[in-house]
C-alpha positions in Angstrom: 0.0 0.0 0.0 1.5 3.3 -1.1 0.1 5.4 1.7 1.6 3.0 4.3 5.0 3.1 2.6 4.7 6.9 2.4 4.5 7.0 6.1 7.2 4.4 6.7 10.0 6.7 5.7 8.8 9.3 8.2 8.8 6.7 11.0 12.2 5.4 10.0 13.6 8.9 9.8 12.4 9.8 13.2 13.6 6.5 14.6 17.1 7.1 13.2 17.2 10.7 14.5 15.7 10.3 17.9 12.2 9.1 17.9 8.6 10.3 17.5 7.6 12.7 20.3 5.7 10.8 22.9 6.0 7.4 21.3 8.4 5.1 23.1 8.0 2.3 20.5 9.8 4.4 17.8 12.4 5.9 20.1 14.8 3.0 19.5 16.9 1.9 16.5 15.0 -0.9 14.7 18.2 -2.4 13.4 19.9 -3.0 16.7 19.1 -4.3 20.2 20.0 -1.0 21.9 17.7 1.7 23.1 19.6 4.5 21.3 18.9 6.1 18.0 21.8 6.4 15.5 22.1 10.1 16.4 22.2 9.2 20.1 25.2 6.9 19.4 27.0 9.8 17.6 26.2 12.1 20.4 27.7 9.6 22.9 30.9 9.4 20.8 31.2 13.2 20.4 33.9 13.4 23.0 36.3 11.1 21.1 39.5 12.6 19.9 38.9 12.7 16.2 35.1 12.8 16.2 34.7 16.0 14.2 37.3 15.0 11.6 35.6 11.7 11.1 32.2 13.3 10.8 33.5 15.7 8.2 35.2 12.9 6.3 31.8 11.1 6.1 29.8 14.2 5.3 27.8 14.0 8.5 27.3 17.8 8.9 25.7 18.2 5.5 23.5 15.2 5.9 22.3 16.6 9.2 21.4 19.8 7.4 19.3 17.7 5.0 17.8 16.0 8.0 16.6 19.4 9.4 15.0 20.1 6.0 13.3 16.7 6.1 12.0 17.3 9.6 10.5 20.6 8.5 8.9 18.9 5.6 7.5 16.2 7.9 5.9 18.8 10.2 4.5 20.6 7.2 2.9 17.3 6.0 1.4 16.8 9.5 -0.3 20.1 9.2 -1.4 19.5 5.7 -2.9 16.1 6.6 -4.7 17.6 9.6 -6.1 20.4 7.4 -7.3 17.8 4.9 -9.1 15.8 7.6 -10.7 19.0 8.9 -9.0 18.8 12.3 -9.7 22.0 14.2 -7.5 21.5 17.2 -3.9 22.6 17.3 -1.5 20.2 15.6 1.2 18.9 18.0 4.8 18.5 16.8 6.1 15.0 16.0 9.8 15.7 15.6 10.9 17.7 18.6 13.0 14.9 20.0 14.7 14.2 16.6 15.2 17.9 15.9 16.8 18.4 19.3 19.2 15.6 18.7 20.1 16.7 15.2 20.7 20.3 16.4 22.8 19.1 19.3 25.0 17.1 17.0 25.3 20.0 14.6 26.2 22.4 17.4 28.9 20.0 18.6 30.3 19.8 15.0 30.2 23.5 14.3 33.4 24.1 16.2 35.8 23.8 13.3 36.5 25.6 10.0 36.7 22.1 8.4 32.9 21.8 9.2 32.4 25.1 7.5 34.1 24.0 4.4 32.1 20.7 4.3 28.9 22.7 4.7 29.7 25.3 2.1 27.7 23.7 -0.7 24.7 23.4 1.7 24.8 26.8 3.3 22.0 28.3 1.2 19.8 25.4 2.3 20.7 25.9 6.0 20.1 29.7 5.6 16.7 29.0 3.9 15.6 27.0 7.0 16.1 30.1 9.1 14.2 32.3 6.7 11.3 30.0 5.8 7.8 30.2 7.2 6.7 27.6 9.7 3.4 26.4 11.2 3.3 26.5 15.0 4.1 22.8 15.3 7.4 23.3 13.4 8.9 26.3 15.2 11.4 24.0 17.0 12.9 23.3 13.6 13.4 27.0 12.8 14.9 27.5 16.3 17.3 24.6 15.7 18.4 26.0 12.3 18.9 29.4 13.8 21.1 28.0 16.6 23.2 26.1 14.0 23.6 29.2 11.9 24.8 31.1 14.9 27.3 28.4 15.9 28.5 28.3 12.3 29.0 32.0 12.2 30.8 32.0 15.6 33.1 29.0 15.0 33.3 27.9 11.4 33.9 31.0 9.4 37.4 31.7 8.3 38.8 34.0 5.7 38.7 31.5 2.9 35.0 30.7 3.5 34.2 34.4 3.6 36.1 34.9 0.3 34.3 32.0 -1.3 30.9 33.3 -0.2 31.8 36.8 -1.5 33.0 35.4 -4.8 29.9 33.3 -5.2 27.8 36.3 -4.5 29.5 38.1 -7.4 29.0 35.2 -9.8 25.3 35.2 -10.8 25.2 31.5 -11.6 26.3 30.3 -8.1 25.2 33.2 -5.9 24.4 32.1 -2.4 21.8 34.9 -2.4 20.2 33.5 -5.6 20.4 29.9 -4.3 18.8 31.1 -1.0 16.0 32.9 -2.8 15.3 29.8 -5.0 15.3 27.5 -2.0 12.9 29.8 -0.1 10.6 29.8 -3.2 10.8 26.0 -3.3 10.1 25.6 0.4 7.1 28.0 0.1 5.7 26.2 -3.0 6.3 29.2 -5.3 7.4 28.6 -8.9 11.0 29.5 -9.7 
């Protein structure tokens, strides 16, 4: 059944990232016998000596930015479904736990310019999360993205990143501003 499989990715995503809010059955990793999500395991290992370097090597920061985008989408779909069903009560968030864990891991990683360089191709997507509109049930995603951008600005920017961002702003084809605008249009459902 297509609708069942359509919801399966959401449950799997939330299970990997930290679980569905208020649902103890999905707050564990299905593929292991432990009670920790995959992100919880990474958080537990974050004090290891080469943790940040290994995460950069395996593109964890950029994948976590994509996870934040997916969590926003998930919350938007929850609102859309409730609206279609005529639900009049306030929609409660389903991804607070997962968003908190993803943001915590990104904040731990945003301590090094190497993370900034790894995130460079994805900065417009991260910035778009801060500037997008959100329904009340998804405000936690906006707050998490804002916290990550602040940590990025404090700890990851170096002169080469600033130079690259400036140069890309001057090149109309790759402008971070243009990419940001296009992404906001995409997230808002506007045509490019």
